N, C-alpha and C positions, 0 to 999 in steps of 0.2 A: 278920286274916290275909289277907282278900281285898284290902285296900288295899296290903299289903306285896307281894303278887303283882303287882298292877297297877303299882306303883312300880318293881319289879324289871324288868318287861317294858318299861316306858317308858325306863328308864335303859339297859337292854341294847340296845334298838333304836336309841337315840341314839348309843351308842358304836359300834355296827356300821355306822351310816350314814356315819360319817366314814372308814371303811376303804375302800381301793381297791387293786387290784392294781398292780404296777409298770408294766404296759402301760397301764392306765387313767391312771395318773399321768403317764406320758410323753406320752400323747395330750393330756392336759389342759394340760401345760406348753408343748408346742409341737407343732403339727400336722406331718405329714410332707409335704414338698414333693416334686415330681418329682425334684429333684436329690438329695434325701436317700435315694432308693431306687436309686441307681446300682449296677449289678452288671455283671459281664462278660457274663452271659447277656442282659441287656437291650440292651447295645451290640451283641452279635452278632445278636440277633433284630431290632432296630429300625433300626439305622443302615445305610444303603445308599449306595453310590457314586451320585452324581447327585442326591441328596436336597437340597432347598433348606434354607438355614440356619434359616428360620422353623420348619420341621418338626423340626429338631434341637433347637431350644429347647423345643418342645412335649414332646418325648420326654425330654430330659436336663435341662432347665432352663437357667439362665444359666451360662456358663463362668466359671471362676475367673480366667482370664487370656486376653486377646485380644491377639495380636501379628500382625506381617506377616513374610513371608519375603523373600528377596532380590528377588523380582519383585513385591512389594507385594500379594501375595495373603494373605488372612486365615488365621490359624492359631488355633484355639481349644484351650485346655487346661482339662480338668476334673481336679482333684486332690482326692481325698477321703481322709481319714484317720479311722479309727474305733478306739476303745479299748473293750474289753469286759472288765469285772472281775467275777469270780465269787468270792463269799466264803462259806465254810461254817464253822459253829462248832457245838459241842455242849458241854454242861455237865451236871454231876451234883452233887447236894447231898444229904447225909445227916446225920442227927443221932442221937445216942445220949444221951438224957436231958440232960446238961449240955454235952457236947462235940459239935461239928459239924465237918464237913469238906466241901470242894467241890473239883471239878476242872473245868478248862476246856481245850478244845483247839480249834484252828481252822486253816484254810488259806485262802490267797488265791491266785488265778490271774488274771493279766492278759494279754490278747492284743491285739495291734495289727494292723490291716489297712490297707493302702493300695491305692488304685486310681487310676491316672493314665490319662486318655484324651486323645489328641491327634487333632484333626480338622483336616484341611487342605482349604481351599476353592479353587475355581478362580476365574477373573476374573468369572464370572457369579453367584458366591455359592452354588455347589453343591458338595457334598462330592466331592473328587477322590481323597482317601485318608484313612484313619484307622487308628490303632493304639492298643493299650491294654496296660497292664502292671499286674499285681496281685501283691501280696506279703502274707504273713502271718507274723508273728513274735511 
C-alpha cells in the first residue's frame, strides 16, 4: 500500500510539473519587447515634442515603417494589430445503466484592436509632431 501511495505521488507530481498557465506559456514562447506593449497611454505619457529619435526607440521600439516627407524629414509609423479570442465551453454526461447521454455547448468571441502611431521629426532628428489612432472591433 505504501508503494502504491509513493507511486501515485510521483506520477501526480510529474503530471502537474508539465502544466503551466496561458501567461506562463506566452512568456516562454516569446518575451515581451518594448514594441509589444504599445498603448495610447504610453504614447501620451512618454512621447514629447523635441524628444530625440534615440529616446523614442527606447520607449516604443523600432518602427514598422520609416519614410520621409516632402522636405526630406523622417516620419516613423508604428502599426500594431492584435487579436484576442475567448472560448468557453461546457458539457454534461449522464448514464442510466445501459443508456447514456451527453450535451455540449460553447461560444467563441474574437476582438481585434489596432493602434497606429505616426511620429514626424524635424531636420535635427527631434520629434516635431506625433499622432495616434486606435480602434477596436
